C-alpha positions as CSV (number, residue, x, y, z in Angstrom):
1,M,-8.9,37.8,11.1
2,M,-7.5,39.8,8.2
3,A,-8.9,37.4,5.6
4,A,-12.3,37.3,7.3
5,Q,-12.4,41.1,7.4
6,R,-11.4,41.5,3.8
7,Q,-13.3,38.6,2.2
8,R,-16.4,38.7,4.4
9,P,-17.2,34.9,4.0
10,D,-20.7,33.6,4.3
11,R,-21.7,31.8,7.5
12,G,-20.8,28.1,7.2
13,L,-17.2,28.6,6.1
14,I,-15.0,25.7,7.2
15,C,-11.7,26.7,8.6
16,H,-9.3,23.7,8.4
17,S,-6.0,23.6,10.3
18,D,-3.5,21.2,11.7
19,R,-3.6,20.1,15.4
20,G,-1.6,23.0,16.7
21,S,-2.6,24.3,20.1
22,Q,-3.1,27.8,18.7
23,Y,-6.1,26.5,16.6
24,A,-7.7,25.0,19.6
25,A,-7.2,28.1,21.8
26,G,-10.4,29.8,23.1
27,A,-9.7,33.1,21.4
28,F,-9.3,31.5,17.9
29,V,-12.4,29.3,18.4
30,D,-14.4,32.3,19.6
31,H,-13.3,34.3,16.6
32,L,-14.5,31.5,14.2
33,A,-17.8,31.4,16.0
34,A,-18.2,35.2,15.7
35,I,-17.9,35.0,11.9
36,G,-20.0,31.9,11.7
37,A,-17.2,29.6,10.7
38,T,-16.8,25.9,11.6
39,P,-13.4,24.7,12.8
40,S,-12.0,21.6,11.3
41,I,-8.8,20.0,12.6
42,S,-6.8,17.3,10.8
43,R,-6.8,13.8,11.9
44,T,-3.8,12.6,14.0
45,G,-1.0,11.3,11.9
46,N,-2.6,12.1,8.5
47,C,-0.2,14.5,6.7
48,Y,-2.6,14.7,3.7
49,D,-5.2,16.6,5.6
50,N,-3.0,19.7,5.7
51,A,-1.0,19.2,2.5
52,P,-2.0,22.5,0.8
53,M,-0.8,24.6,3.8
54,E,2.4,22.5,4.1
55,S,3.1,23.2,0.4
56,F,2.5,27.0,0.9
57,F,4.9,27.1,3.9
58,H,7.5,25.2,2.0
59,T,7.2,27.7,-0.9
60,L,7.3,30.7,1.5
61,K,10.5,29.4,3.2
62,V,12.3,28.6,-0.1
63,E,11.3,31.8,-1.9
64,L,11.6,34.3,1.1
65,V,12.6,33.1,4.5
66,H,15.8,31.2,3.7
67,Q,16.9,34.1,1.5
68,C,16.6,36.9,4.1
69,R,17.8,38.0,7.5
70,W,15.8,40.7,9.3
71,A,17.1,42.9,12.1
72,T,13.7,43.1,13.8
73,Q,10.5,41.2,14.1
74,A,8.7,44.2,12.6
75,E,10.9,43.9,9.5
76,A,10.1,40.2,9.2
77,R,6.4,40.8,9.5
78,Q,6.5,43.5,6.8
79,A,8.5,41.3,4.5
80,L,6.1,38.3,5.0
81,F,3.0,40.5,4.5
82,G,4.5,42.0,1.3
83,Y,5.4,38.5,0.0
84,I,2.0,37.1,0.6
85,E,-0.2,40.0,-0.3
86,A,1.8,41.7,-3.1
87,Y,3.6,38.8,-4.7
88,Y,2.1,35.4,-3.8
89,N,-1.5,36.3,-4.2
90,R,-1.3,38.8,-7.1
91,H,1.7,37.8,-9.2
92,R,2.9,34.3,-8.6
93,M,1.2,31.8,-11.0
94,H,0.2,28.5,-9.5
95,S,0.1,25.3,-11.5
96,A,-2.8,23.9,-9.3
97,L,-4.9,27.0,-10.4
98,G,-4.2,26.5,-14.1
99,Y,-1.3,28.9,-14.0
100,L,-3.4,31.8,-12.6
101,T,-2.6,33.8,-9.6
102,P,-4.8,33.2,-6.5
103,E,-6.4,36.6,-7.1
104,Q,-7.2,35.8,-10.8
105,A,-8.6,32.4,-9.8
106,E,-10.8,34.0,-7.1
107,Q,-12.0,36.6,-9.6
108,S,-12.9,34.0,-12.2
109,M,-14.9,32.0,-9.7
110,A,-16.8,35.1,-8.5
111,G,-17.8,36.3,-12.0
């Protein structure tokens, strides 16, 4: 929801996910419909469908989660938000993006 509010994608966006029940839940599907997005769920047993997200979660765990202990769920949420928004998207260079940050890659595609 935060990404859709911030990025304001055009209708027709394809939102790809794994086969998790949360992505088939009515509230999630309704939200996709409200923003004009089309749901796409990976095929059973095909790990390559969701490889980019699996790679992201591996990086998140190695660089943050396994390094920290939080006293509360609120602290964990704040740390995750800070890692993704302040570090991963704005400062961490990605080889798949030609050693740009996601923010730099997005800006270069927009302009």
